[in-house]
Residue frames relative to the residue before (quaternion, step in Angstrom):
aa qw qx qy qz dx dy dz
M 1.0000 0.0000 0.0000 0.0000 0.00 0.00 0.00
Y 0.5313 -0.5987 0.4883 0.3477 3.53 -1.14 0.78
N 0.0527 -0.8692 0.4888 -0.0532 3.64 -0.35 1.15
L 0.3226 0.6931 -0.5820 0.2771 3.52 0.26 1.41
P 0.5996 -0.6424 0.3457 0.3291 3.60 -0.80 1.07
H 0.7391 0.4308 -0.2797 0.4358 3.58 0.83 -0.92
F 0.6308 0.4748 -0.3656 0.4931 3.59 1.14 0.22
K 0.5478 0.6001 -0.4069 0.4173 3.66 1.21 0.26
E 0.3356 -0.6627 0.6280 0.2319 3.50 -1.32 0.61
K 0.2852 -0.8185 0.4849 0.1167 3.46 -0.60 1.23
D 0.6399 0.5048 -0.3450 0.4655 3.60 1.20 -0.26
P 0.3944 -0.7569 0.4699 0.2254 3.61 -0.46 1.23
Q 0.6334 0.5561 -0.3480 0.4104 3.60 1.06 -0.62
I 0.6005 0.5653 -0.3133 0.4708 3.44 1.27 -0.80
V 0.6475 0.5234 -0.2911 0.4712 3.54 1.03 -0.90
I 0.6743 0.4901 -0.2976 0.4654 3.62 0.95 -0.88
E 0.6404 0.4947 -0.3260 0.4888 3.57 0.99 -0.74
F 0.5963 0.5395 -0.3804 0.4568 3.58 0.98 -0.51
M 0.6386 0.5372 -0.3147 0.4523 3.59 0.96 -0.89
K 0.6462 0.5444 -0.2838 0.4533 3.51 1.07 -1.02
Q 0.7192 0.4744 -0.2302 0.4525 3.51 0.96 -0.98
H 0.7447 0.2906 -0.1622 0.5784 3.56 1.25 -0.45
P 0.0919 0.8714 -0.4816 0.0176 3.64 0.74 0.94
F 0.5948 0.5605 -0.3956 0.4190 3.65 1.09 -0.29
A 0.0657 0.8605 -0.4904 0.1213 3.55 0.34 1.29
M 0.4695 -0.6377 0.5360 0.2926 3.54 -1.46 0.32
L 0.1550 -0.7849 0.5972 0.0568 3.51 -0.65 1.19
I 0.0534 -0.8404 0.5359 -0.0612 3.55 -0.51 1.32
G 0.1146 0.7857 -0.6026 0.0797 3.60 -0.97 0.78
S 0.2326 -0.7649 0.5792 0.1593 3.61 -1.23 0.00
A 0.1046 0.7542 -0.6458 0.0564 3.47 -1.38 0.56
D 0.8372 0.1551 -0.1219 0.5101 3.55 -0.99 0.69
N 0.6516 -0.5480 0.2952 0.4335 3.58 1.08 0.62
K 0.6036 0.4942 -0.3606 0.5113 3.50 1.32 0.49
S 0.3323 -0.7137 0.5818 0.2044 3.52 -1.28 0.56
Y 0.1320 -0.8003 0.5836 0.0378 3.58 -1.13 0.78
A 0.0334 -0.8329 0.5523 -0.0087 3.54 -0.79 0.93
T 0.0409 0.8053 -0.5912 0.0147 3.63 -0.83 0.66
Q 0.2778 -0.7239 0.6030 0.1874 3.63 -0.92 0.90
I 0.0593 0.8260 -0.5356 0.1652 3.37 -0.76 1.28
P 0.4232 -0.6842 0.5101 0.3041 3.68 -0.92 0.61
L 0.1051 -0.8186 0.5645 0.0120 3.53 -0.86 0.92
L 0.2109 -0.7523 0.6020 0.1647 3.57 -1.25 0.41
F 0.3350 -0.7656 0.5299 0.1446 3.50 -0.84 1.22
E 0.0654 0.8170 -0.5700 0.0579 3.63 -0.78 0.87
E 0.2398 -0.7508 0.5972 0.1484 3.57 -1.04 0.81
R 0.1385 0.7969 -0.5681 0.1521 3.57 -0.59 1.11
D 0.8385 0.0122 -0.0651 0.5408 3.55 -0.92 1.13
N 0.6643 -0.5146 0.3210 0.4369 3.66 0.96 0.75
K 0.6061 0.5031 -0.3723 0.4909 3.56 1.27 0.51
M 0.3263 -0.7137 0.5818 0.2136 3.57 -1.25 0.54
I 0.0976 -0.8145 0.5682 -0.0651 3.47 -0.60 1.30
L 0.1350 -0.7468 0.6405 0.1172 3.50 -1.22 0.70
I 0.1809 -0.7984 0.5721 0.0499 3.53 -0.87 1.05
G 0.1624 0.7881 -0.5800 0.1271 3.58 -0.95 0.87
H 0.1623 -0.7447 0.6084 0.2212 3.67 -1.17 -0.34
M 0.1572 -0.7679 0.6189 0.0511 3.52 -1.33 0.44
M 0.6239 -0.5091 0.4045 0.4335 3.53 -1.27 0.18
R 0.4767 -0.6868 0.4896 0.2475 3.50 -1.07 0.99
K 0.8662 0.1588 -0.1384 0.4531 3.52 -1.32 0.59
Q 0.4587 0.6126 -0.5027 0.4019 3.64 0.95 0.72
D 0.7350 -0.4464 0.2752 0.4299 3.53 -1.37 0.37
H 0.6339 0.5309 -0.3789 0.4156 3.68 0.84 -0.77
Q 0.6877 0.4857 -0.3199 0.4345 3.57 0.80 -0.94
K 0.6613 0.4974 -0.3306 0.4540 3.60 0.93 -0.90
A 0.6483 0.4926 -0.3537 0.4604 3.68 0.99 -0.63
F 0.6943 0.4678 -0.3221 0.4420 3.62 0.74 -0.81
E 0.5934 0.5388 -0.4009 0.4437 3.57 1.11 -0.37
K 0.6825 0.4767 -0.3143 0.4561 3.51 0.99 -0.65
N 0.7841 0.0892 -0.0180 0.6140 3.53 1.04 -0.80
P 0.2162 -0.8419 0.4820 0.1101 3.67 -0.15 1.23
D 0.5365 0.6302 -0.4154 0.3774 3.60 1.28 -0.19
V 0.0127 0.8318 -0.5499 0.0747 3.56 -0.59 1.20
L 0.2889 -0.6996 0.6335 0.1604 3.48 -1.37 0.39
V 0.0992 -0.7783 0.6181 0.0473 3.59 -0.86 0.94
V 0.1520 -0.8013 0.5771 0.0420 3.60 -0.71 1.05
F 0.1268 -0.7721 0.6226 0.0115 3.54 -0.69 1.21
T 0.0380 -0.8077 0.5882 -0.0142 3.64 -0.70 1.05
G 0.1835 -0.7773 0.5954 0.0879 3.44 -1.27 0.66
P 0.7997 -0.2285 0.1938 0.5203 3.63 -1.05 -0.48
H 0.0437 0.7821 -0.6211 0.0259 3.66 -1.11 0.55
T 0.0023 0.8076 -0.5866 0.0605 3.51 -1.18 0.70
Y 0.5610 -0.5854 0.4998 0.3046 3.48 -1.34 0.61
V 0.0776 -0.7589 0.6442 0.0548 3.63 -1.05 0.83
S 0.2496 -0.7991 0.5292 0.1382 3.48 -0.56 1.19
A 0.5115 -0.6677 0.4468 0.3047 3.54 -1.02 0.86
T 0.5279 0.6207 -0.4206 0.3990 3.59 1.24 -0.20
W 0.6269 0.5414 -0.3368 0.4477 3.56 1.25 -0.19
Y 0.5943 0.5613 -0.3819 0.4311 3.65 1.29 -0.01
N 0.6673 -0.4725 0.3988 0.4153 3.43 -1.35 0.27
N 0.7460 0.2143 -0.1103 0.6208 3.52 1.08 -0.87
P 0.1878 -0.8345 0.5093 0.0948 3.65 -0.10 1.18
Q 0.5720 0.5928 -0.4005 0.4012 3.66 1.19 -0.20
Q 0.5018 0.6062 -0.4466 0.4257 3.56 0.65 1.15
A 0.5865 -0.5389 0.4451 0.4092 3.58 -1.24 0.12
S 0.4839 -0.6253 0.5408 0.2869 3.55 -1.21 0.78
T 0.1876 -0.7950 0.5717 0.0774 3.64 -1.19 0.26
W 0.3950 -0.6862 0.5599 0.2441 3.54 -1.36 -0.14
N 0.1983 -0.7680 0.5900 0.1512 3.56 -0.87 0.87
Y 0.1341 0.8017 -0.5627 0.1502 3.61 -0.86 0.83
M 0.2364 -0.7326 0.6175 0.1616 3.59 -1.35 0.23
S 0.0686 0.7841 -0.6068 0.1111 3.62 -0.83 0.95
V 0.0883 -0.7571 0.6439 0.0665 3.59 -1.17 0.72
H 0.1540 -0.7746 0.6093 0.0706 3.49 -1.02 0.97
A 0.0657 -0.7799 0.6224 0.0074 3.59 -0.73 1.16
R 0.1122 -0.7854 0.6070 0.0451 3.49 -1.00 0.94
G 0.1736 0.7875 -0.5696 0.1586 3.53 -1.04 0.79
A 0.5334 -0.5835 0.5029 0.3494 3.51 -1.38 -0.29
I 0.3276 -0.7317 0.5779 0.1524 3.59 -0.96 0.99
K 0.0138 -0.7693 0.6387 -0.0068 3.54 -1.06 0.83
F 0.2962 -0.7486 0.5668 0.1749 3.61 -0.77 1.05
L 0.3684 -0.7588 0.5243 0.1165 3.53 -1.19 0.90
D 0.5437 -0.6188 0.4850 0.2936 3.41 -1.28 0.53
E 0.7705 -0.3996 0.2314 0.4395 3.63 -1.24 0.12
K 0.6247 0.5158 -0.3010 0.5030 3.58 1.16 -0.76
G 0.6261 0.5110 -0.3290 0.4886 3.62 1.02 -0.69
L 0.6308 0.5350 -0.3396 0.4478 3.51 0.97 -0.79
E 0.6720 0.4858 -0.3213 0.4573 3.49 0.82 -0.96
D 0.6664 0.4815 -0.3415 0.4554 3.64 0.82 -0.79
A 0.6527 0.5280 -0.3216 0.4381 3.60 0.96 -0.76
L 0.6727 0.4708 -0.3020 0.4843 3.59 1.03 -0.85
R 0.6325 0.5260 -0.3501 0.4481 3.56 1.03 -0.65
K 0.6442 0.5087 -0.3047 0.4832 3.65 0.98 -0.85
L 0.7133 0.4863 -0.2553 0.4353 3.58 0.72 -1.11
S 0.6989 0.4457 -0.2931 0.4765 3.62 0.85 -0.89
L 0.6440 0.5087 -0.3331 0.4642 3.66 0.99 -0.63
H 0.6429 0.5119 -0.3166 0.4737 3.56 0.98 -0.89
Y 0.7445 0.4234 -0.2523 0.4503 3.70 0.67 -0.93
E 0.6524 0.4387 -0.3023 0.5390 3.52 1.33 -0.23
N 0.5120 -0.7129 0.3599 0.3165 3.58 1.29 0.60
N 0.6444 -0.5836 0.3009 0.3920 3.43 1.12 1.12
N 0.3914 0.6878 -0.4969 0.3561 3.58 1.16 0.71
P 0.2879 -0.7936 0.5139 0.1521 3.64 -0.36 1.29
H 0.6821 0.5096 -0.2946 0.4339 3.60 1.22 -0.34
S 0.4392 0.6920 -0.4605 0.3408 3.54 1.38 -0.10
S 0.5287 -0.6828 0.4268 0.2687 3.56 -1.10 0.96
T 0.7331 0.4875 -0.2194 0.4204 3.46 1.22 -0.64
I 0.4933 0.6083 -0.4804 0.3948 3.64 1.26 0.08
F 0.7439 -0.4822 0.2670 0.3779 3.45 -1.34 0.82
D 0.7581 0.4405 -0.2431 0.4148 3.54 0.61 -1.13
N 0.6956 0.4440 -0.3020 0.4773 3.58 1.21 -0.21
L 0.4710 0.6391 -0.4333 0.4265 3.60 1.34 0.19
S 0.5357 -0.6223 0.4719 0.3210 3.59 -1.10 0.60
E 0.5649 -0.5799 0.4463 0.3813 3.61 -1.10 0.50
E 0.6362 0.5432 -0.3319 0.4360 3.60 1.10 -0.76
Y 0.6562 0.4739 -0.3064 0.5009 3.55 1.15 -0.52
R 0.6854 0.5259 -0.2957 0.4077 3.57 0.75 -1.14
R 0.6766 0.5434 -0.3356 0.3666 3.72 0.64 -1.01
P 0.7293 0.4260 -0.2769 0.4582 3.53 0.68 -0.94
M 0.6355 0.5395 -0.3314 0.4419 3.55 1.11 -0.65
M 0.6538 0.5269 -0.2974 0.4543 3.61 1.08 -0.82
K 0.5924 0.5868 -0.3536 0.4239 3.52 1.12 -0.46
S 0.7371 0.4364 -0.2265 0.4636 3.54 1.15 -0.59
I 0.7220 0.3710 -0.2129 0.5437 3.61 1.31 -0.08
V 0.1726 -0.7500 0.6308 0.0990 3.49 -1.33 0.46
A 0.3296 -0.7543 0.5431 0.1655 3.51 -0.98 0.92
F 0.1065 -0.7978 0.5930 0.0229 3.62 -1.07 0.61
E 0.1773 -0.6984 0.6774 0.1478 3.51 -1.47 0.27
I 0.1116 -0.7539 0.6414 0.0887 3.53 -1.29 0.64
E 0.2375 -0.7569 0.5975 0.1171 3.46 -0.67 1.15
I 0.3367 -0.7916 0.4896 0.1427 3.49 -0.47 1.28
N 0.0946 -0.8188 0.5615 0.0735 3.66 -0.81 0.82
T 0.7960 0.0551 -0.1026 0.5940 3.55 1.14 -0.25
I 0.0895 -0.7844 0.6091 0.0748 3.55 -1.26 0.59
E 0.0855 -0.7725 0.6291 0.0119 3.61 -0.93 1.00
N 0.0577 -0.7976 0.5999 0.0241 3.57 -1.11 0.52
V 0.1089 -0.7042 0.6952 0.0953 3.42 -1.45 0.46
F 0.0193 0.7517 -0.6589 0.0189 3.50 -0.85 1.08
K 0.0052 0.8575 -0.5114 0.0559 3.52 0.41 1.23
L 0.1496 0.8344 -0.4855 0.2139 3.48 0.01 1.43
S 0.6958 -0.5059 0.2768 0.4282 3.57 0.95 1.03
Q 0.2896 0.7932 -0.5014 0.1885 3.67 1.13 0.38
N 0.6803 0.5229 -0.2666 0.4389 3.53 1.21 -0.49
R 0.5555 0.6110 -0.3693 0.4264 3.56 1.40 0.14
D 0.5434 -0.5939 0.4646 0.3691 3.52 -1.22 0.35
R 0.7230 -0.4795 0.2703 0.4175 3.59 -1.10 0.43
E 0.6828 0.4979 -0.2893 0.4498 3.59 0.84 -1.02
S 0.6440 0.4867 -0.3164 0.4982 3.64 1.00 -0.79
Y 0.6483 0.5438 -0.3348 0.4146 3.52 0.86 -0.90
H 0.6422 0.4938 -0.3134 0.4954 3.64 1.09 -0.92
H 0.6700 0.5053 -0.3155 0.4430 3.61 0.82 -0.83
I 0.6422 0.5013 -0.3449 0.4662 3.56 1.02 -0.68
M 0.6240 0.5462 -0.3204 0.4578 3.55 1.02 -0.79
D 0.6760 0.4869 -0.3111 0.4573 3.54 0.84 -0.97
K 0.6423 0.5319 -0.3174 0.4513 3.60 0.89 -0.86
L 0.6878 0.4939 -0.2665 0.4605 3.55 0.95 -0.93
A 0.6480 0.5548 -0.3069 0.4220 3.48 0.95 -0.94
S 0.6968 0.4556 -0.2866 0.4741 3.60 1.17 -0.48
Q 0.5579 0.6339 -0.3560 0.4003 3.53 1.33 0.14
E 0.7117 -0.4199 0.3317 0.4551 3.54 -1.29 -0.37
E 0.8388 -0.3126 0.1219 0.4289 3.46 -1.27 0.05
D 0.6816 0.4637 -0.2910 0.4856 3.68 0.75 -0.96
G 0.6222 0.5085 -0.3562 0.4769 3.69 0.87 -0.70
R 0.6787 0.4745 -0.3290 0.4539 3.61 0.72 -0.91
K 0.6443 0.5326 -0.3482 0.4242 3.65 0.95 -0.84
I 0.6666 0.5101 -0.3078 0.4480 3.48 1.01 -0.93
A 0.5954 0.5699 -0.3361 0.4557 3.53 1.10 -0.76
E 0.6749 0.4757 -0.3046 0.4747 3.56 0.85 -1.04
E 0.6463 0.5078 -0.3465 0.4520 3.67 0.87 -0.71
M 0.6579 0.4826 -0.3425 0.4658 3.56 0.97 -0.69
R 0.6312 0.5384 -0.3513 0.4339 3.61 1.00 -0.70
K 0.6203 0.5451 -0.3633 0.4313 3.57 1.05 -0.66
R 0.7427 0.4543 -0.2098 0.4450 3.54 1.16 -0.64
E 0.4445 0.7557 -0.4042 0.2606 3.40 1.36 -0.40
E 0.6604 0.5096 -0.3341 0.4388 3.66 0.80 -1.00
K 0.6929 0.4745 -0.3157 0.4416 3.69 0.80 -0.68
L 0.6791 0.5013 -0.2986 0.4454 3.55 1.17 -0.56
F 0.8046 0.1925 -0.0654 0.5580 3.58 1.02 -0.76
D 0.4669 -0.6536 0.5201 0.2904 3.53 -1.07 0.76
K 0.4215 -0.7040 0.5065 0.2650 3.52 -0.94 0.94
């Protein structure tokens, strides 16, 4: 991970909230000298002073087999990102760059039994249906005839997080005039550019004296 202090978000709650807001993450592991990666929706939970990620995947696929051999995993959460042209700087004779936000969580994955799978599916489906107990697609509202065959093909897991790193690279290393110019340029762009501009605006007061 890009590891420069001025590109780090120092508030752990902001980092956790970022993970919650960008739950479709990349789950990465390795076994037998091969790397394996799966994009997967995850649910963040704090339990007994531990940070837990909950999810499920297809059973008996390469990713499950690899993680059973080596439970150490990396989970990458990514948010909006955008190109930043050096022509927007006070001194344009520099390399252009990319602004982005990313969180890397490392931990150990543990596969769950059938009861754990039921609990995980219940939590995940309810969470992503905005806690609507009347939704037809939450676990408890699905028919037994549908649930049982589906559950045979998937396996639930939990990841206990042991370290979290982040990069919130948002032009913090630029002078104030360049910073404002970058924000203005990004605010006039498509969705990702506007989101990055808004994130920069939130941090402006802490970067520069009023």
